[in-house]
N, C-alpha and C positions, 0 to 999 in steps of 0.2 A: 386831639379829638378825641371827642364825648363819643362811649355806645352808640348813637345812634348813629351820628357820620361816618364812622366807623360802619357800620351794618350798610352804607345807601352802599357805601366805595364798594364794597361785599360785592352787596346782589351788581353793582355797574361792571364788574370787573370776571362774573361771573356770564355777563352778557353777551358783555364782549367774547371772550371765551370760545363763550355755542356758538356767535357765529365766525368760526374760526374754529370751529369744530375741533373746540375742546372743552375736560370737562376738571371747573376751579375746586380744588377740596379739600378740606379743613383738620386737624390734628383730632381728630377724635380724643387727644390726650387731655382726661379734662382734673390734673395735678398740676401748679400754677407756675412750682414747681419746674416743672418737667423743666429739658433743652428744647423738645419736641411743641408747649405748650403754643396751642394761635396761631403754629405758622400753617402753609399752604404751600403743593404744588399742584402742577396743571395734568391732567388725562389722556390722552388719545383719544374722543369718544366713537372711534368708532370699534379700533379695536381693544383697546381699554391698558393701552400700557404707556408711560411716564415719559410724557415732555418734553418736562420743565420740574427743574427739583436741585435743590441739592446734598451734596452728598460725601461733600465736606462730615454733616452731626450724625454719618454715620446708613444712612437713602432714608431715601421719601421723606415725603416730605422742608421742611427749617425756609423755604425763603416767608419775604413777609409780603404783603400788602403793594409794598413802592418794589418788587425788585416783579411781582408777579405784577404791574400795570408798565411797565419799563420792554417785557419781555414783549406783551400783547404788544406794543406799539409798535413797537420792532419788527410785528410777523408785519 
């Protein structure tokens, strides 16, 4: 998947999350060697609490777009 396709998919998932009252956020890390670089989490739009994330990596973020898509499809 090239960068353009990934961005299109990311935007589609952002819209899907918004329809469910969630906000898709991406890690702001800029170091490609960082463990959480390029990963995501979902936040409750109403109260800004974490709705879905990977705590295995020490908190926040840690999810792939595939994991986000699966979560949003199951809701």
